[in-house]
N, C-alpha and C positions, 0 to 999 in steps of 0.2 A: 107466589112472592119469594118462598125461600129458594127455588130455581134460579130465579132472578139474582138473588143474594149471592148464591155459589158463582154465578158468570161473572158477576161484579168483581169479588175477590179474585177470582182465576186471572181476570185481565189486570186487577191491581198487581198482583203477584208477577204476572208477564211483564210488566210495565217497570215493577222494581229489579227484576232479574234483568232486564234490558238494559236498565240503567246502570247497573252493577258491571255488565260485560262492556258497557260503553265507555266506562271510565277505566277498565282493565288496562293496564301498561304492556299491553303486548297482544300476540296474535292467540284467538281463543277458538279450538275447533271440537266437535263433537263427532265421535267415528263410530260406526254401527259394527256388527260382528264380521261383516264383509268388506270392512275396510274402506266403506264409503263414509264420504264427508257429508252429515246430514245438516250440520250448522257450522257457521263460521263468521268470525266478525273480520277477516281479512280485508275487504273491501275498504273500510274506513281508515285502515293502517296502510294499505298500498293501492293507491290510486292507479287506476288504468286497469286493475285485474277485475273481470265481470264476474260478480258473487254467483250468478246463476249459472255460470260455468263451472264453479268449482263445486256446489253443491252437487252430490251424487256422483263426484269423481271420486277414484282411489285416492287415499290419503298420501299414500308414498309417492305418487306423481307430483305433488306439490311439496314435499320435505325437503327443503334446500339443504338440509344438514346431512341427509343421506350423499354418501360419497360415491358409493359403488354398486351395492345390492339393495332391492326392497326389502331384504330381510334386515338391514339395519334399523328400519322403522321401528320406533318405540312403541307404537300403538299396536303393532303385530306382537310385539314382545309381551305388552301386559296382557294381551288377548290369551297368549299360550300360557304364561305362567301365572296369571290372577293377581299379581302383585304390582303396587305402583311402582314408577321408575321415577325418582326425584333428583332434582338439581345437577343434571347431566349439561354440562359447559362444551360447548363446540363451536370451533371457529369454521365460518363459512368459506365459501371459494372466494367470496367479493372481500375477505379479510375481516368482516364482521365476526363479534363474538355474540350467541345466543345461550340462553339457559333452557332447558326443555324439562318440564314436570308432566309425567302421563299419570293420570288416576283413572282406577276401573270404577264403574258404577255397577253394584251387583244386586241381584233380586234377593229374595227372601231365602232361596237355596245356596246362594253363593255364588251363582254363576255371574259371568261377568256380561252384562247386557249392554252395556256402551262405553267408550272409553274418551274422557275428556283430557285434551292435549293443551297445555299452556305453553308458549313461545316467547319468551322476553329477551330484548335486545340490551345485552350488558356490555356492549362494545365500550362505552365511557366508563363503565366500573374496571374492566379490565385494563384500560389505558392508565387510570388512576392506580392500578394495582401495580402494574409494571413500573410505575413511575415511583412509587413508593418502595418497591423492591430494590429499583436502581438507588433510590435516595440512600435506604438503609445499606446497600453494598457499599455505596461511597463513604458512608459515615464510618463503617466498620473498618474499611481499609484504611479510613485516615486515623482512626483510633489505634488501631493494631500496627500500624506502619511507621507511626512516629516515635515510637520507643516510650511512649509514656503510658503508665497506668491510669485508669478512670476510675472513679467512684462517685456514686449519686445516694445522697442520704435524705430520706424522707424523715425529718426531725419529728413529725407529729407521730409517725407511728415507729418510729426508730428503727426502720428497715434500710437497709444499705446495699445497693448494687455494686459489685467489685466486677470491672472488666476482667476478661480471660489474660490480658498483659498484666494488669495489677497483680494478678495472684503468681502468674508464672515468674514475675521479675523476683518473687520473694520465695520460688520453689513450692509452691502449693498447685494443686489441681483444683478443678473447677468445683467439686463438692467437697473440699477440705475446710472452707472457712465459712460460718454462718453468716448469714446476711443481716447483721446486726453491729451497731457501732461500735461495740466492746470489741469486735474483731480486728478493728482497725487500732483502737487506742490501746489494747492489751499489748501491742506489738511494738509500740514507741517505745525507745531506749529510756532505762527509769531516770537518766540524768537529764533527759529532754522532755517528758512528759508534761511537766509543770509548765513550761514555756508555750509548748503547744497547744494545751488546752485553754491556756489564757489568750493565745493568739485567736482561736476559734471562737473562743467566747466574746472577746472584743469585736470580732467581726459581726458575730451574730447581733449584738447589740448594736451595730452600726457605727462603732466608735474608730472603725478603719474600713476603708473603701473596699478591700478585700483580703484575704488571708494568702501570706506568702512567708515560708518559713524553710531553713535548712535543718534536718535533723536524722537521727538514726531509727532505722526501723528492724526488727527482727526478722530473719529469715528461717524458712522451716527446719533447717539443719542447726541454727543457734547461733550463727554469725550475724552481725548487723551492716545493713548497707546504708550509705548516706544517700537521701531523697532530697530533692528541691517539692515541696509541697505547696500547691497553689490551689485556691478555692474561690467560690464566687456563691454566696447565699441569695435567696430571695424572701420577700417579707410579705405577710398580708396586709390588709388595710389598716390593721391595728400597729403594726411596726413590729410583729413577732416574726422571728425568722421561720420559715415552714420548710425550706428546702436548702441543701447546700451541694455544689457538685464541683468536684476537683481532680487534680490529676498529680501523679507521682512521676518525678524523672530522677532517673539512677545517675547520681553525681559523684559514686564512689570513686572512680578513678580521678575525677578531678580533685576531690578532696584529699586523696592519697598524694598526688602530685603538689597539691598546695603544702601538706605537712611535710613533704619531703623537701620543697624549696625553704620552708620557715626553719625546718632542722638545719639545712646546710648555711642557711643565713647566720646563724648563733653556734655552729658546731664544728669542729675541724674533721673533714670528711675521713681522714686516715684513722685516727685514734678513738672517735665519737665522743673525746672532751669537748669542752667550750671552747669557742676560737677568741681570738684577741678582743674582736669588737664587743662580746659580749661580755669578756672580762672588765672591760674598761667602762661598760655600762653598770657593771655589778659593783665598781669602784664608786662611780657616782651614786649609787643606791645606798651602799653599807657605809660609805664613809661619814657617818653620823655619830653623834656622841652617845646615841642609845646603843649603837653595836661596839664601844669601847669595852674592853680592850680589842683593838683590830689587829691581827697579825697576817704577815705576808711570807710565803715561803717562794723562792725561785731556785729551779734546779736546772742544771746543764748535763745533758747525756755525754757520758764518756764512752770513747770507742766507736761512734757513729761514722766518722770518717773511714776509719780502717775498715769497719764491716761494709760499707760501701764499696771500697777500693777491692776487698778481697772477694765478698760475694756478690756484689751487685746491690741496687738500690732496693731491689725486692727484700732482702734480707735486713737491709738498714731500716726498711719500714716496718718489718716485723719486730725490730729491736725497740722502734719507737712505740709499737702497740704493746709491748710487753712492759715498758716502763709504765705507759698509760694505766694498765690493768693493775699495776703494783701499787700505783698513787691511789687509785680509786679504792683499791681493798685497805689501803691503809690511812685514808682520811675517813671523815665522818661525814654523815648525809648532808649535813647543813654547808659543808665547805664547798667553795666553788673553785674547782680545777679545771685550767685550761691550757691549751698548748699555746704557749707565748711566742714562739717562733720555731725556726727550723728544727733545732735539737733542744730549745728551752721550753719548761714549764713553769708554770705560775699557780700558787695555790693560795685563796682568800679564806682567812677563818674567823668571821665573826664572833666576837664575844669569847675570845680565846687568848689566855695568858701566855707569857713567855715561854713558862715551863711546860706547859701544854703543847706547844708550838714546837719545842725541842725534843719532847716525846714522840711526835708525829715524824719529825725528821729521822729520829733514831729508828722508828719503824719502818720505814721506807728503806733506809740503808740495810737494816737486817734483813728485809724481804729480798733485795738485792743479792745479798751475800749468800741467802739460803736457796736462791735458784740453781740447780744444778741440771736443769733441762736442756737449757739453750747453748748453741755452739759458742756463740759470744755471751759470756755471763752479764747480764745486764747491771750497770752501774750509773749512778748520777750523783754528781755534787752539787749539794745543797747551801743555800743561805737562808737565814730567816732573820725577821726584823718584827718589832711590835710597836704599835702607836697606842699610848695610854692617855694623851692628851688632845683635844680636837684641833689645836692649834698647831699640833705636828703635821706638816704638809706631807701629802702622800708621797709626792716625788722625791721627798728626802727619804722616806721609807724604802723605796724601792731602790735607789742608789745605795743604802746600807745592807739591804738583800742582796744585790748585786755584788758589792765589794765582798762581802762575807763568803758567797758562793764561789767567786774567782779565787779568794784565798785559799779556801779549801781545795779548789780543784789543783792549785799550784802545790800545795802540801800532799795531796794525795796522788799526784802524778806518778811518782815512784812506785808507790804502792799499785796503782791502776795500771801500769806497765807490766809489773808482775804478774798481776792477776790475770793481764791479757795473754802474756806468754805462756802462762800455766793453761790457760782455757785453751790456748792453740795447740799446744802440745798434747792434752789430754785428748782433744777433737782428733788430732793427727792419728793417734795410737788407736782410738777407736773406729775410726772410720777407714782405716789404709791397712796394707800389709806392713807398715813400718811398726815396731814395737819398741817398748823400753829396753829389752834385751838388746835388738839391734843397734839402739842408740848408745848404750854402755859399751858393747863390744868395739862400735867406731870411734868412742872416745878413747879406748884402751890403744886401738891401733893407731889413732891419731898422732896420741902422744908419744908413742913409741918410734915412729917413722918422723914425727917433728923432731925428736932429739936426734935420731939418724943425720937429717939434713938441717940441723942446727939452727930450728927456728927460735926467735926472741919468745919471751916470757908474754908478750901481748899477742904474738901470733899463735903460740899455744892456746890462750886464753880464746881468741877467736875461732879457732880450729874445732875447740871443744863445744863451743856453742853451735857451730856449723854442723859438727856432727849429729846433734840432735833435730836441728831445724832446717836442714837443707831441703827436704821434701814438703816444708810446711805448705807451700803452694797446692799440696795434694787435697788439702781440705775443701777446697772449691771445686773438685772433680766430683761426678756423680759417682754413687756406689756401685752402679752397673757397669761401670769402666773399671773402678779401682779394684773390684773384686771379681772381675771376670775369670773364669778359669781359662779359657779359650785364648785364640789370638784376635788382638783387636781389629776391628774394620778400620779403612783410611779414616774415616769420620771420626772414631773413637781416638784413634792414634793422634790426629790432630789436635783434639781435646785434651791429652794427656800430655802434650808437648808444651801447653800452655802453663804447666805447674811451676816452671823456674821464674817466669815473669810474674806471675801471681805471687808466688813467694818474695821475689824482691820489691813487690809494692807494699806487702806485709811488714818487712824488715824496715824499710823507708819510713813507715808510718811509727815507728817506735824508735825511742830515743835509744834504748837500751840493745837494739837490733840493726840499726841503721848501719854500723861500721862492718857488718857482714852482708850486707844486702847484694852489694857487686858478685861476691863469693857464690851466694845462692843462685844468681842469675845465670851464671856460666858453668855450673858444675857439670852440664851434660855437653860442653864441647869437647872436639876432639884433638888430638895431637895434629893429625892431618887436615884439620879444617873441615871436616864433615860432620860435625856436632849441631847442636841448636842451643840458644835461639838466634846467634850471629854468625855461626860458621866462623870463629876464631880459630886461628892456626897457630901451632908451637906455643912460645912464651907470649903471645898475645893475651892467652887464657891466664887470669891470676893463677898466682903461685898455688895458693890454698885450696882452690878449684880443680887444679890438676891433681893434687895430693888426695883430695877427696873423692875423686873419681876412682881412684885405684884402690882405695881400702872399702870403698863402696860396692864396687864389682866384686872384689873377693869375699865380704861377707855374703853378699846375694848368692854367689855359685855354691858356697859351702853350707848354705841352709836353704831348708825347703820352703818353697813358695806354694800359692795356689796354683800356678801356671808350671811348676816344674820340680823335679827332683834333686835333691843335693848332689854336690860333687866333693870328691876327695880333697884333702889339701895339696895334694902332688898335682891332681887335674887342674886345679884351679890356678897354681902357679905358671903349671905349662900354658894354660889359657893367657895368662897374665904376659907371659914371655913372648907367646905369639902375637899379641896385640900391640906389643910395645913399639913406639914409631909410627903406628899408624892411629890407634885409639889413646893410647897412654903415653905420657911423657917417658921417654926409654930410661932416663939417668934414675928417675924416680921408682920404676918399676925394678932397676937392679939393686935400688937402696932397700926396697921393700923385700926382694927376694932372700938379700942378704941377712934379714932380721931374723927369718925362720918365726915369722910371727904367731904360728899356731901354739906355740909353747907358752906365749903369755896370756893367751886366751884360755888356756887349760888350768891357770894357776887359780 
């Protein structure tokens, strides 16, 4: 009875084992040490293959995964090494993919008796894997290629994923930012963090359909970037936010452009002060009873036209910027300073009495007078008015300030002219080879020759001024030309020959110099017509210009210059005689020689 029971149990086990083999999703074979197939379930999986023909055959003849040599057979390798070979994925010639697992069955001595080989068709899995990989690559390209940084926040665990682009946008490498929410919130600008967190919390509570906000976020090096932050949350069935995914777009350049546009909308581009549009808006805002007394200063720059004429508009712009700088330093933080027009400035002073306003005007004037650094000393005529009653119309206040400004400009005009001339003289002596000693010698020679030629008192006065300022146009010539020791190039000489015309424009712009303007213009003409700028001949050149040419030439010859050594009195007189009738007026040369001028210069 016991033997029968064993047989029944054995049959039962065989049935169970066969049932397991039948449901196994793949091909199962058992291979003996001679590589013969002693069992296989291939027939049910591969219709058309005779099971009887496989059993007893060498396994490597039916291993479709073998490409070249029987030695590729995994069963052989298991027998040789005594170790299992697991999860080997191979693509067959028919493009299908299989996974192979070969397991050794050993006796009590550890010797391999049988090898069980499982071959599973994983083609569908590999197709799915390839599709997922392609999808991941596509998302990766989309995320990294659109210039946006992506973040994904698991609200329950507080874990945050930051994309590589999100980190590199801020200058961080992959491992520098912990994956927690504080890594993000800790970088938001202190002035923005409040509204950002409120926006996030409002969206988490479903008060807003999404989160979208512009704010600043700190980079690794400490500077801030502007970003457009956008995010969308997901909620559980109870309405609790469980996840939020968002992006950062770098909008720094756009914000900078917006700031520049906003700045230019209300500021003067040249001086950086407020423009007239902003100033008029400020009048509307500040023209209230609460701001009384409300004062106004209007200023008009002196010498801007002459600066533009002499040095060009670039120097005129520099003068305006210097005046703007003086105004800012002289006024208070709450004062509104604007460029009112081309050469006019206006200052609005809220809650400022007349006395304080006049003190500010005084500070501005003193700052201009104390400025010794500029070629043209900054100067501005000011007018001020104060409003103490709300009924006082602001247009009337403007007129009062302008009237006072124009009155001061007229009263100061003579003083401004003197300051201008002194400034030009000082600049000439500093920048060119002309010196005060040269000017004084010229005045002495001019007076003596003028007496010899019977000049009138008015002509003598004009000649005296001409001796000092005849080369005033040289202040607009570059130092590299004025102080060059060697010969001038043709281009440099062309620039140098412009100084009589520049000097003419300077003189014409001043009431005190206008009467000598033509004498300055023609002081380099020649008797024979070979001079410049007009090529005048003989007595076509004004008398004082001809006279100046002789005494200037004599002084240049008898004194050292950067480009030559001095000549003696006799050598210089000889040269004047030689050039009489060609370069110089011959009668004037005779009169000059007759004077024996060097004895007056030695006194």
